[in-house]
C-alpha positions as CSV (number, residue, x, y, z in Angstrom):
1,M,10.7,5.2,-0.1
2,K,13.4,5.5,-2.7
3,Y,12.0,5.7,-6.2
4,A,14.9,6.6,-8.6
5,E,18.5,7.3,-8.9
6,F,20.4,9.4,-11.5
7,N,24.2,9.4,-11.8
8,I,25.7,12.6,-13.3
9,D,29.5,12.5,-13.6
10,S,30.5,10.9,-10.3
11,N,27.5,12.4,-8.4
12,K,24.4,10.5,-7.3
13,I,21.0,12.2,-7.3
14,E,18.2,10.3,-5.5
15,F,14.5,10.8,-5.6
16,W,12.4,9.8,-2.6
17,N,8.6,10.0,-2.1
18,S,6.7,9.4,1.1
19,T,3.2,8.0,1.5
20,F,2.0,11.5,2.4
21,G,3.3,13.0,-0.8
22,I,6.5,14.5,0.5
23,E,9.2,14.4,-2.2
24,S,12.8,14.6,-1.3
25,V,15.9,14.9,-3.5
26,L,19.3,13.9,-2.2
27,L,22.6,14.8,-3.8
28,N,25.4,12.4,-2.7
29,G,23.3,11.4,0.3
30,E,22.5,15.0,1.5
31,R,19.0,16.2,1.2
32,I,18.9,19.3,-1.0
33,S,15.1,19.6,-1.6
34,K,11.9,18.6,0.2
35,K,8.5,19.5,-1.1
36,F,4.9,18.4,-0.9
37,S,3.4,17.2,-4.2
38,F,0.1,15.8,-5.2
39,S,0.7,15.6,-9.0
40,G,4.3,16.5,-9.4
41,I,6.7,19.4,-8.7
42,T,10.1,20.8,-9.7
43,H,13.2,20.5,-7.6
44,E,16.3,22.7,-8.3
45,I,19.7,21.1,-8.0
46,K,23.0,23.0,-7.9
47,L,25.8,20.7,-9.0
48,H,29.1,22.7,-8.9
49,A,28.6,25.2,-11.7
50,R,25.6,23.4,-13.2
51,N,22.0,24.2,-12.6
52,L,19.8,21.1,-12.9
53,V,16.1,20.6,-12.5
54,L,14.4,17.4,-11.5
55,E,10.7,17.4,-12.4
56,S,8.3,14.8,-11.1
57,K,5.0,14.3,-12.9
58,Y,2.3,12.0,-11.5
59,K,-1.2,11.5,-12.9
60,Q,-3.3,10.0,-10.2
61,F,-5.7,8.1,-12.4
62,D,-3.5,7.3,-15.4
63,K,-0.8,4.7,-15.5
64,K,0.0,5.0,-11.8
65,E,3.6,5.8,-12.4
66,I,5.8,8.8,-11.7
67,K,7.7,10.4,-14.6
68,L,11.0,11.9,-13.6
69,E,12.9,14.2,-15.9
70,L,16.4,15.5,-15.1
71,K,17.1,18.7,-17.2
72,E,19.8,21.2,-17.6
73,N,18.9,24.6,-19.1
74,G,15.6,23.1,-20.3
75,V,17.4,20.2,-22.1
76,L,16.4,16.7,-21.1
77,L,19.4,14.8,-19.8
78,K,17.7,11.7,-18.4
79,E,14.2,10.4,-17.9
80,Q,12.8,7.6,-15.8
81,F,9.3,6.1,-15.2
82,V,8.8,4.5,-11.9
83,K,5.7,2.6,-10.6
84,T,4.1,4.1,-7.5
85,D,3.9,2.2,-4.3
86,K,0.5,0.4,-3.9
87,K,0.4,1.4,-0.2
88,Q,0.5,5.0,-1.3
89,R,-2.3,4.6,-3.7
90,Y,-4.5,2.8,-1.1
91,F,-3.7,5.5,1.4
92,W,-4.9,8.3,-0.9
93,F,-7.9,6.2,-1.9
94,L,-9.0,5.9,1.7
95,I,-8.5,9.6,2.3
96,G,-10.7,10.3,-0.7
97,I,-13.4,8.0,0.6
98,G,-13.2,9.5,4.1
99,L,-13.4,13.1,2.8
100,G,-16.4,12.2,0.6
101,I,-18.3,10.7,3.5
102,T,-17.4,13.6,5.7
103,I,-18.5,16.2,3.1
104,Y,-21.7,14.3,2.5
105,K,-22.6,14.2,6.2
106,L,-21.8,17.9,6.7
107,L,-23.9,18.9,3.7
108,N,-26.8,16.7,5.1
109,L,-26.5,18.5,8.5
110,L,-26.4,21.9,6.8
111,L,-29.5,21.1,4.7
112,E,-31.4,19.8,7.8
113,Y,-30.5,23.0,9.6
114,L,-31.6,25.2,6.8
115,Y,-34.9,23.5,6.2
116,Q,-36.1,23.2,9.8
């Protein structure tokens, strides 16, 4: 799902994020970076002679938005805040519940085995 777009000179930088936490950065329609992220990550972008960095920051239990910062040599060029997809939040919520139940059952089995 496309979350944000930055225009630098006549170039388009797009930020995409999947339900499974796979972030992609496209430069003029061509994917230049693809990484897994749970709470944010840094993507390096080479634009002609310029070295740019796109940082994503996501706090799971805060405002439920992704903060995107486009920087050049550590200097902030542009910043965007985008709301996260509700489907993505529900997906991770269900995974958390499933993992919690699984860990609980495994620990119960382990304790029963140890105290027999």
